[in-house]
C-alpha positions in Angstrom: -38.2 35.9 119.6 -39.7 33.6 122.0 -43.6 33.5 122.8 -44.7 35.7 125.8 -44.8 34.0 129.1 -48.3 35.2 129.9 -49.8 33.5 126.8 -48.1 30.2 127.4 -46.7 27.6 125.0 -48.7 27.1 121.7 -49.9 23.7 120.8 -52.5 23.2 118.0 -55.8 22.3 120.1 -56.7 19.7 117.2 -53.4 18.0 117.8 -54.0 17.9 121.7 -57.6 16.6 120.9 -56.2 13.6 118.7 -54.0 12.3 121.6 -56.5 13.0 124.5 -57.4 9.8 126.3 -55.2 7.6 124.0 -52.3 5.4 124.8 -48.9 6.1 122.9 -48.4 2.5 122.1 -51.7 1.6 120.5 -52.1 4.8 118.5 -51.3 4.9 115.0 -49.2 7.7 113.4 -50.9 11.2 113.9 -50.3 13.4 110.8 -50.0 17.0 111.4 -49.0 20.2 109.4 -48.7 22.1 112.6 -45.0 22.5 112.5 -45.1 25.6 115.1 -46.6 23.5 117.9 -44.5 22.9 121.0 -44.1 19.6 122.2 -45.8 19.1 125.7 -45.4 16.3 128.2 -48.6 14.7 127.1 -47.0 14.0 123.8 -44.1 12.0 124.9 -44.3 8.5 123.2 -46.8 9.0 120.5 -45.7 9.0 116.8 -46.3 12.1 114.9 -46.1 12.5 111.1 -44.8 15.9 110.6 -45.2 17.5 107.2 -42.0 18.9 105.8 -43.6 20.5 102.6 -43.3 17.3 100.6 -43.9 14.4 102.7 -44.3 13.3 106.5 -41.4 12.6 108.6 -42.0 10.4 111.5 -41.1 12.2 115.0 -41.4 10.4 118.4 -40.9 12.9 121.2 -39.1 12.1 124.2 -38.5 13.9 127.5 -35.6 15.9 126.1 -37.8 17.3 123.3 -40.2 18.9 125.6 -40.3 22.8 125.0 -39.1 22.4 121.3 -41.2 22.7 118.2 -42.4 19.7 116.2 -40.8 21.5 113.0 -37.5 21.2 114.4 -37.5 17.5 114.0 -38.6 17.6 110.4 -36.1 19.2 108.1 -37.4 20.9 105.1 -34.1 21.0 103.2 -32.0 18.0 102.0 -28.3 18.3 102.4 -26.2 17.3 99.4 -22.6 16.5 100.0 -19.8 18.9 99.9 -16.9 17.9 97.5 -17.9 16.9 94.1 -15.8 14.6 91.9 -12.6 14.4 94.1 -14.6 13.7 97.3 -16.3 10.8 95.5 -13.2 9.2 94.5 -12.0 9.4 98.1 -15.0 7.8 99.4 -14.9 4.9 96.7 -11.3 4.2 97.5 -12.3 4.1 101.4 -15.2 1.6 100.5 -12.8 -0.6 98.4 -10.5 -0.7 101.2 -13.2 -1.7 103.8 -14.6 -4.4 101.4 -11.0 -6.0 101.0 -10.5 -5.8 104.9 -13.9 -7.6 105.4 -12.8 -10.3 102.9 -9.3 -11.0 104.5 -10.9 -11.3 107.9 -13.6 -13.6 106.5 -10.7 -15.8 104.9 -8.9 -15.9 108.3 -11.9 -16.8 110.5 -12.3 -20.4 109.0 -8.5 -21.1 109.0 -8.3 -20.4 112.9 -11.0 -23.4 113.4 
């Protein structure tokens, strides 16, 4: 459910205070635990370290991110691959095929000169 329009967007006041009067390219990473803060146009270009429960994930807001929350760009769960043993074997075969193709291309390149 979205926030009431009469209340306006929520952005942590401390976070706005940290970027107030500073330039995005000279400011170091701003660490924050406020994952529920909405990205405002003033935040564009700054580098934020958004805490995901374990460490800080770097987020640099762009124009497309305005209106979204900081936490949306700092995932809290790590995705592990589907598949298991069979998938791993297929990936190894694919990797070996790429390596042999690269070696073959490398051998042909000096021969053409």
